[in-house]
Each structure stands twice: as structure tokens, then as C-alpha cells.
C-alpha positions in Angstrom: 0.2 0.1 -0.2 1.1 3.3 -1.0 2.4 5.6 1.7 1.6 9.6 2.3 1.7 12.7 5.2 -1.3 12.9 6.9 -2.6 16.0 7.4 -3.7 15.1 11.2 -5.3 18.5 11.3 -7.7 17.5 8.7 -8.1 14.2 10.0 -9.6 16.5 13.2 -11.3 19.0 11.3 -13.1 16.1 9.5 -14.4 14.9 12.5 -15.1 17.4 14.6 -17.3 18.9 11.3 -19.2 14.9 12.3 -19.6 15.4 15.8 -21.3 18.6 15.4 -23.9 17.3 12.7 -24.7 14.5 14.8 -25.4 17.0 17.7 -27.6 18.9 16.0 -29.1 16.2 13.4 -30.0 14.3 16.4 -30.9 17.5 18.7 -34.6 18.3 19.6 -35.1 21.0 17.1 -34.7 18.4 14.3 -34.9 14.6 14.1 -34.5 13.2 17.7 -38.4 12.6 18.7 -38.4 11.1 14.8 -36.0 8.9 15.9 -36.7 8.2 19.2 -40.1 7.2 17.8 -38.6 4.8 14.7 -36.1 3.1 17.2 -38.4 2.7 20.3 -35.5 4.3 22.8 -37.0 6.2 25.9 -35.4 9.2 26.7 -34.2 7.3 30.7 -32.4 4.5 28.2 -31.2 7.5 26.2 -30.0 9.4 30.0 -28.0 5.9 30.6 -26.5 5.2 26.9 -25.9 9.0 25.9 -22.1 9.0 27.9 -20.8 5.4 26.5 -22.2 6.4 23.5 -21.0 10.3 22.6 -17.2 8.0 23.6 -18.0 5.3 20.9 -19.3 8.4 18.1 -16.1 10.5 19.3 -13.4 7.1 18.9 -16.0 6.2 15.7 -15.3 9.8 13.8 -12.0 10.2 14.5 -11.4 6.6 12.5 -13.8 7.3 9.5 -12.1 10.6 9.0 -8.3 8.6 8.9 -10.1 6.0 7.1 -11.9 8.3 4.5 -8.7 10.0 4.0 -6.9 7.5 2.3 -10.1 6.8 0.3 -9.9 10.8 -0.8 -6.1 9.9 -1.1 -5.8 7.3 -3.5 -9.1 8.2 -5.9 -7.1 11.7 -6.3 -10.0 13.7 -4.9 -8.5 17.4 -4.9 -11.9 19.7 -5.3 -14.6 19.7 -2.8 -17.0 18.3 -5.1 -14.8 15.0 -5.9 -14.5 14.6 -1.8 -17.5 15.2 -2.0 -18.2 12.3 -4.3 -15.4 10.0 -2.8 -17.9 10.2 0.7 -21.2 9.6 -1.7 -19.6 6.4 -2.9 -18.0 5.5 0.3 -21.7 5.6 1.8 -23.1 3.9 -1.1 -21.0 0.9 -1.1 -20.5 0.3 2.4 -23.2 2.2 4.7 -26.2 2.6 2.2 -26.3 -1.1 0.7 -25.5 -2.4 4.3 -28.0 -0.7 6.5 -31.0 -0.8 4.2 -30.5 -4.6 4.4 -30.5 -4.6 7.9 -33.7 -2.3 7.8 -35.3 -4.3 5.5 -34.8 -7.8 7.5 -35.3 -6.3 11.0 -38.7 -4.8 9.8 -37.6 -0.8 10.7 -39.4 2.0 9.6 -38.2 3.7 6.4 -38.1 6.6 8.7 -34.9 5.0 10.6 -33.3 4.0 7.4 -34.0 7.7 6.4 -32.5 9.5 9.1 -29.0 7.5 10.2 -28.1 7.3 6.5 -29.3 11.0 5.6 -26.5 11.9 8.3 -24.4 9.5 7.5 -24.1 10.3 3.9 -23.8 14.5 4.6 -21.2 13.7 7.2 -18.9 11.5 4.6 -19.7 13.7 1.8 -18.9 17.1 4.2 -15.3 15.1 5.7 -14.2 14.0 1.8 -14.5 17.6 0.6 -12.6 18.3 3.9 -10.2 15.9 3.6 -9.5 16.7 -0.3 -9.2 20.3 0.3 -6.9 20.4 3.2 -4.1 18.0 2.2 
């Protein structure tokens, strides 16, 4: 595998964008009420599970940014549009198809897919754009 210098500031920025977008996306003013209805998660459960979930999400955001940086680099993406495209195809090929299969098998409502995957798609596209233009 080809090695290349990693811009850790770009990785950190991309991860922070995903975390902030998630905080907004899953807030009471955005999709939290609909997400809770689709999942059946109660407020009491959220309060107990929240610290662990946030810790996992923060670590996951950094891992995702680092892996996406490699995809952006190997794709040769250098513009916002090219980086967003790499993020889109990463979502489509790895997240979208797998999670769609899961919700069909688990008989979850499509709103569950739409809320979670809308967030992941937008996150990956923005992260890919950041990583492409900030070498």
C-alpha cells in the first residue's frame, strides 16, 4: 500500500464536523423525536446510554476520517466536489446498502433508515470535501 503524509489537522477537522453535525441532526429541534419514535428508545434509556454512545461516536469519527482520508487520497480527489463524491460512494457502497438490508431484515420503519443514513451521507460528503481540499 502506498504511504503518504497525513494531515492530522484535516482529520481532526473532519471528525469534529461529523460530531457537530450529529449533535445538530439528533437534537430535539431536528430529528431526535422522529428517531426515538422509529427506534423505540426512551428518554430514560438515552440518559443512561448517552455517555458511552458519545465516547464511541467520537472515536468512530476519528477512525472514519482517517479511513476516508485514504479513500480521498487514492481517488486523487482535490476539489470539494471530488471529495464529496468520494464520500458519497463510500456511503453508497459500504453504509447505504448494508444498512438498507438490515432495516428490511429487521422490519424497521424506513424513517429509521432515512434519518440515520441522511446523517451519515451528509457527514461523509462534507468530510470528504474537507479532506480533499486540505491536503
